[in-house]
N, C-alpha and C positions, 0 to 999 in steps of 0.2 A: 504494500500500500504506500501511496506517495502523498506528500503534502501538496497543498494548492499553490505553494510559492514557486510556481514554475515560470517558464519564460513567457514573454508577451509577444504574440504574433504581430507582425507589422501590417498596416494598411487595412483594407476592406476585409471582411470575413473570408471572402473568396474572390478571386478575379472572375470577370464575366466568362472568360473562356473556360476556366476550371469548372465553374458552376454548370455551364452548358454540357461540357463533356461528361461530368458526373451525373447530371440529370438524365441524359439520354441513355446512360448505362442502366438505369432502373427500369424495370418492367412497368407497363401501364402508361396511361396518358392522362393528362388533366381533363376533367370534365369541362363542359362549356362554362359552368358556373365558376369553377376554380380558375379558369383562364382569364376572368374579368373581375379581379378582386379590387377592393377599394380600401385605401388608407386615407381617411378623410377627417374633416373638421365640421362641427355643427355647434350652433348656439341659437337659443330662442331670439336673442337680441343681436343687432348688427355690431358685433365686436370687431371693428376693423383693425385695431391694434393687434389683437390676437391673431386675426387672419394673416396679417403681415408676418408675424412670428412663425406661423405654420408654413407660410409660403417660403420663408427663408430656410425652414427645416426640410423643404422638399415636398410639402403636402399641397397639392394643387386641387384636390377634390373637396368640394364644399357642399354640404346639405343645406338646402333652403326650404323653410317651412312657411309659406305664405298663408298664414292662418287667418280665418275669418271669425274665430270663436275664442272663448275664454277658457282658461285652464281650470283645474280643480280647486284653485284658490280664488276663483272669480276674477282673475286678472287676465287682460288680453295676452294671448300668446305672443302676438306680433307687435312691433313698434310702428309698422306701416299701416296705412288704411286698408280695410278689407277689400278683397277682390270681388267677391260674390255679393252684389248690391241688391239684386232683385231677380225675379223670374226672367231669365234670359239676358240679364244686364250685368256686365262684368267690367271692373275697373282694371284693365290690363296695363294701364300706365303705372299703377301701384305695383303690379306683378313685375313689370319690366325693371322698375327702379331697384327692386330687391336684388335682382340678378346683375344689373348693370353696376350697382354700387360695389359688388364683389369684384367684378371685372376691373373696376378702377383701381382696386388694391392689388389684384393678381390677374394680369392679362392672359395668363395660361390656365385660368380656372376652368374646371369642368364641374358638372353639377349632378347631385342627386336631388331630384325634384320631389318633395314630399307634399302630396295633395291632401288638403284638409277637406274631408267629406262630411264632417260634422255639421249640425244644423245651425246656421246663423240665427240670431234672435228674431229677425224679421220673418224668416221662413217658419220658425216655430209659431209665431203669432198668427201668420196667415193660415197655416194649416189647421191651427186650433180653431180659428174662426170658421173654417170649413167643416168642423165637427170631428177632427181627428184627435183632440184632447192630448193625452200624454204620448200618443203614438206618433209624435213628430219630433221628439227630442232625442237625438241619437247619442249624445255624450254619455248620458246615464241610462236611458231606456233603449239600448241598442236593438235588441231583438224585436221590441215593439215597433221601432221605426222601420226595421228591415221588413216587417210584415205589412207595412203600409205602402200600397202601390203609389200613392201620391208623393210620398217622401222619396221613394226609389226613383221615380221618374224625374223629379226636379234635381235630385243629386246626380243622376246619370247624365243629365244635360250639362250640368256644371262641369263634371269630370271631362266629358268630351270636349267642351269648349277650352278648358285649360290645356289638355293634351295637344289639341290642334294648334293652339297659339304657341306653345313651347316648341313644338316640332318646327313650325314655320319660322320662328324668330331665332331659336338657339340650336336647333338641329343636333349635330353630333357632339356639341358641348354637354348635352344631357346624357349621362351614363346610365341612369336608372330612374324609374318612377316608383315612389312609395305611396301606396294607397293607405290613408290613415283615417280611422273613424273609431267611435266608441270612447269609453273611459280612457283618458290620457292618450287618445288616438292610437291605442294598442288593441283595438277590436275586442275590448272586454265589455261584456254586458252586465250592467249593475241593476237591472230591473228586478233581480231576485225572484224570477218566476211570474211577475205581474203580467197580465194580459188585458188588453182592451178589445174593442170590437174586431179590428182587423186581425190581431194575433189569434183571437178565439176562432175566427173563421179559418185562418191558416192552419190551426191545430186540427180542426175538423177535416180539412182537406188532406192533411198529412196522414191522419188515421185511415181515411178511405184509401189513400195511395198505398198504404202498407197492409191493406186487407184486414184492418182491425175494426172492432165494434166501436162505434162512436160513444165517447164518454166526455163529461165536462172537463174544463180546466180544473186541475186539483186545487182545493182550497188552501189558503196560506198556512193554516195550522198543520196540514198534512205535509207541506213542503218543508216545514221546520222541525219535523220529528221523523223517527224511523222505528220500525217495529222491533228490531233486534238490538237490544241494549242501547237504544237511541243512537246507534252508530251506523247500522246497515239496514237497507230496505229489503223486505221479503217480497220476491217477485210474485208469490202466490196472492198476496193481498195489496201490494203496492206497485203492480206492473204499470199502472197508468202514470204514476209519478216518475218512474224510471224512463218510460217512453217520452213523457213530457220534457224531461231533461234532454233527451236526444233530439227531440223536435226543436227545442230552443237553440241548441247548437247548430242544427241543420239550417235553421232560418238565417242565422248569421252567415254560415258558410255558403249557402246558396247565393246570398247577396254579394259576398266577396267574389265568388266565381263569376257572377254576372258582370260586376265592375271590371274584373281582371280581363274577361273576354272582350269587353268593349275597349279597354285600353290596348290590348294586344292587337286588335284590328286596326288601330290608328298609328302604330309605331313599327319601325323595322325590327326584324327578328333579333338583331344584336343588341337592341336596347333592352335593358333588364327591368323586371318588375319584382318588387319585394314588399314585405309587410311584417308587422309584429304579429306573431301568432304561435300558439302551441305551448303555453306556459304551464304545463302539467306539473313541473317540478317546483313551481313557485307559488301558485295561487292557493291561498289559505283564507280563513276568516270569511266563510260563506261565498267563496269564489271558485273553488275547485270544480264544482258541478255547474253552478248557474252562470258563470261568466262566459260560457259558450266555447271555451277553448278545447274541450274534450274531443271535439270532432276534427282535430287538426290533421288526422291521417288523410282526409279527403283533400285538403289543400296541399299537403306534401306530395300527393300523387298527381297533382295538376300539372300538365305540360306547359301551361302558360305562366307559371310562377317560377322565378329563377332563384330567389333566396328569401330567407326569413331573418328576423331581427329579434333580439331581446337585450335588455341591459344585463350586466352581470348580476347575479342574484343579490337581492337586498338582505338575504338571511345569513350571509357568511362573509362579510366584507372586512371586518377588522383584521389587524395583523394576526397571522397564524391561521386565518380562515382560508378556505380553498376557492372562494368565488365560484364560478361555474355558470354555464348557460341555463336559462330557464326552460329550454326545450330539450327533447330527447335527441342528442347529437347523432347517435347512430342511425336513427330513423331518417333524418334529413340526408345523411351521407348515402344511405341505401337508395334513396330516391333521387340521387344526383343533384341535390339542391345546395346552393351556397348558403353561407351564414354571415351575418354582420353582427359583431360584438360591440354593443354600446358601452363605452367607458364613460359613465356619468358619475363617477365617484367624486366625493367632495374633498377638496384639499383645504388646508388652513386659510388659503387666500380667497376662497370662493365668495362671491357676492351673495349676501343673505337678505338684502333689502330690496324688495320688489317695488315698493313705493313708501311714502312716509308712514304708512299704516300697516302694511303687510310684510312680515319677515318670515324667512324659512330657517331661522337659526337653530331650530330643533333638529334639522338634518345634520347629524353628527359627522364631522369630517375626520379624516386622518389627522393625527395630532400635530405632526411637525414635518419638516422636510425629509427626514429619514424615513418616516412611514409613507410619505408621498412617493418617494423614489422606489421603495420596495413594493408598494401597492401597485403603482403603475407598471413596473416591470413584470409583476405577476399577471396583470391583465393583458399586457402585450404578449407575454409568453403563452398565455392560454389561447390567444388568437393565432399566433404563429404556429404552434404545435398542431392546431386543429384546422389549418388552412382556411382561416376565416378572414373576411373583411373586418374593418372596424371603423368607428369614428370616435374621436375625442370630443365629448359633448360638454361644451363650455356653459351650458344652461344659461344663466343670467350673468355670465362673465366672471373673470377672476380666477377660474380654476387652474389655469396654466400660466399664472402670472410671473412666477420667479424664473430667473435664468437657469437655475438648477433644474427646475421641472422641465423646461424646454430642452435642456441638454439630454434628459432622459428620453423625451419624445423624439428628438433628432436621431439619437443612437438607435432607438427601437425602430424607427422608420427605415434605417439602413439595413438592419437585420431582417425586418419584415420583407423588404424588397427582394432579398436574396432567397429566403427560405419559405415564405408563406405559401407559395404556389407550387412547390416541389411535390411530386406525386409520392408521398410517403404514407405508408399504412400505419395505423395505430398499433400500440404495443400492449393494449390492455389484456390482462388475464382475468379480470373481474368485470362482471356485467351487472348493472342495475336495470331491472326490467319493470317498466311502467305499464299499466293496463287501463287505458281509458274506458273500455267497456265495463270493467269491474268498478271503476270510479263512479259510474252513474248510480251505483247502489249506496254510495256514501251520503250520510246526512251532513250537509255542508256546515251545519252549526255544531257538529260534534267536535270535541277537543282533539280527536285523533287526526283531524284533517291536516294540520300542520306537521304531524309526525310521519305520515305515510311516506311522502316523497321528499318534501323539503328537508325534514329532519334526517331521513335516511341518507340522502345525498350529502348533507353536511357531515354526517358521521363517516361516510366513505371518503370524504375529503381529508380525513385524518388517518387514512390507512397506511400511508407511506408507500403507496403503489398506485399506478393509474387505473382508472376504470372507465368503461364506456356505458352509455345509457341507450337502451333499445326499448321499443314498444313490443308488447307480447306478439302482435301480429307480424313482427319482423323475424321471429325466431326460425321459421322454415327457410328463409333466404339469407339470413346473416351467416357470415363465416365465423363459427364458434370454435374452430379447431384449436385456437390458443387459449380459450376461456376455460378456467378451472373452477371458478366460483361464481355462482349467479345468485343474486339477491332479489326476491319477490316480495316486496313489502305490502302490496295491495292487490294481489290476485285473489279476489274474493269470489269471483264467478269462474267456475271451471266446468264448462260444458263438456260433453263427450268429445266434441271436435277439438277443443282446447287441450283436453287431457291427452289426446292422440298426438298433438303437436309436442307436448312436453316429453312424452315417451320416445318419440322418434328423433327429436332434435336436441334434447337437453339432458334428460335423466339417463345418462349412459357415460361410458368412457372414463369412469372413475371420478366424475365431477362431484362437487358439493353444491347443493341448492338450499338456500336459506329462505324460509317462509315465516311470516309474522302474523300474529293475532288470529285471523280466521281464514286461512287459505282454503279455497275450494269449498267454502261453506254453502255456496249456491251452485246448483247445476243449471241455472238459467230458468228454473221453474219453481223451485222451493228452496228453503234454507234448512240445513240439518248440520249441527255441530259435529256429528259423528263422521262427517266427510273429512274433517281435519285429520283425524287419525288414519283414515283410509289412505290419505295422500302422504302424510309425514311419518306415520308409525307412532305418533305421540298424541295423546288425548287433548282435546281442546282445553286451553288454559292451564295445561300442566305447567307449573311455575318454572321460570328460568329459561335457560337455553338447553335444548336436548338434541343430541345427535343419534341417529339411528342408521345403521348400515342397511342399505337396500341392495337390490340386485344390480351390481356394477355402478352404484352411485350412493352418495350419503345424503340423507335428509336431515336438515337442521330446522328445528322449530323453536321460535321465541314467542312466548305468550304475550309479551308487551314490547312496544318499540323502545322503551327505556332500557330493556335488557340487551339490546344490540349496541354496546359501547364500542368505541374504536379499538379497545383492547380485545374484546371478544371477536370482532370482525378480523382483526389482525391474526389472532390465534387460528381462526377458521381458515383464513387465507394461507397461512403457513402450512397447515395440515393438508391443504388441497394442492400444495406445490407452487403457489404464487410467488414470484420474485418480489421481495420487499426491498425497495431501493434504499430506504432510510429507516432506521429503527425508531426515529422520533415520530410522533403523531402529527405528520405534516402532509400537505397536499403535494402530489406529484402529477405532472402531465408528461406524456411521452409518446413519440412515434418511433419509427424504426431508425431514425437518425438523431433525434433531439430528445433531451430530458430536461424538464424544468422542475425546480424544487423551491418552495417558499418557506421561509423560517421567520417566526416571531423572535425567537431567542437565538443569539449568535453563538459562535464557537466552532471548533473543528468537528467535523462529522465524517464518518466512513460512508461512502456511497457505493452501492452494489448495482452493477449494470446487468441487463438481461442477456448480453452477449459479449464475447471478447472484442476488445479493440486496443489499439496501440496507445491512444491518448484521447483526452477530451479538450475541447476549446470552449471556454466560457465566453459567450458571444457578447455580453454587455461590456465586459472588461478586456476581451481578447486575450486573456491569459490561457496558456496551454499547460495541462497537467498530465503527467504520465499515468498510465493505468497498468496494473499488474493483477492477474488472476481475476479480471472483471471488477476490480475494486480500486478506488482512489480516495484520498482524503482531501477535504476542502474546508477552508475556514470561512464561515458565513459571518457577515456583520449582523447587528441586532437593530432592526429587522433586516431581512434581505430576501432577494429572489435571484436565483442563478439559472441561466439557460445554457445547457451544455450541448455541444455537438460531438457526437462520437466519431472519431477519426479511425478508420480501419488500419 
């Protein structure tokens, strides 16, 4: 083992010729999405000084959100006048100025055009006067608005007008369009199951289309409770609630697909379309089910959508946390979709004053420059390892204010330019499996909601080894040959077809499978706790964590989410033969060439690699460290993030 006090390599991480020669040596090719990645800047406000700093750091792509609406604080998103002024009436001078002002700062600027599809106040008032009531306000009541033909027509007209104008005036300067709507423009529905006339009619139509007997919209008191321990719904008596949850998501997704198809018809094929969607790992507090994101698989399968976006999780941002995407990364990769990682983390210099009366000081920032450097390097590394686009989101300004912060950005941009698009496969030997169909059974008001996926993901962030996130429906086509441990925290519904998938593709080859709380309790028709033992070999709610040897696989059952600590998961991973990169409870991201490790506490650590190599190069500092017997030693600052390239 060797100390990190090695030599410092000179110049760029790799020469262009070396990178090309090395990249062509690897099998496989970039997908269309990966070939058009973005390293970009975004702010709600026109922060021209920051734009100039990013221009000087080599960042020419800027996201512009010409919003017509207010944010969740009741403040206008945009400093410019609204574009959408009335039915068929648009202030394109305001739209032009937002783009032209950026071009005045950076003549090489290219754009991500974020289109605000939420309801302006005037449209809400006009549709209400026509008798549409709450079914015309999309920011909060998204599924209600999506069920309203009058809202969809007006909004589709506005979308088409903006796209046509942007194509005519800015053409190939536009790299992508983002369609934005719903709560915080992330296609989240906060109606919590509410239905007016239009949505009620849409529910009746949906039932007929699916060959079901027509039943009323479920009452609120039924939406807020569940038959089994107030956690899970019984399909025998609550099938209508489960189906209504699916209908709500379908209503949003159908609208998205319609808007996407309209946009695709107006733009050339190389122009990309993206959106925020698929937050199954993040949505808690009455949002897992009713926010509508559980139907993400339909969007991820759409040939018209090129990439998806999410902020880094809000649930694991402090030092030592693992961050992570809000969406199942493995699912989007299997569908050939790109991803844009939103780095909207607060630094000590971020602006908290939106006006003299409204402050966001409660949004806790990283504490100092050292945390800012380590945190930003963590977020950049997460994007680089996973071949993701990103934007540095300056929100209301000040986030990237210091020269030290901009030096981190500039260095990360150079590293990202070289490595982000290389066709490198993931190195995960651990898989977290999410199950959106089972999630429909969950009572959104249950305290287990935040533990199922967000809590389990945060625990895996401290495994000391990388993991990938798949959806249950991915299992037949995912390459699981390297996976030794799979974690199923929310597979409550196990139909005969799903059990066949497990038997054929997962429960074999000496793997370990971890199940939590009530796995397989539903067969899609009824609930029966005895099914837990049939699957795992352990009775329902047997206390603690139990391991049972099955035929060529090991079943692990945890009665409660709290029982799956980082230490327990590490022990299970070691027994399954998973490579533990670092013995500390720290996050690790890795592909077949790169390894990133984030630390809250500094000091010298031994790092174990999954394969032999001659040396590693730490890409933020360009230091080179020799490797012996797949191990090397590295001294981390406190806090720190290191991104290593394995050199054969």
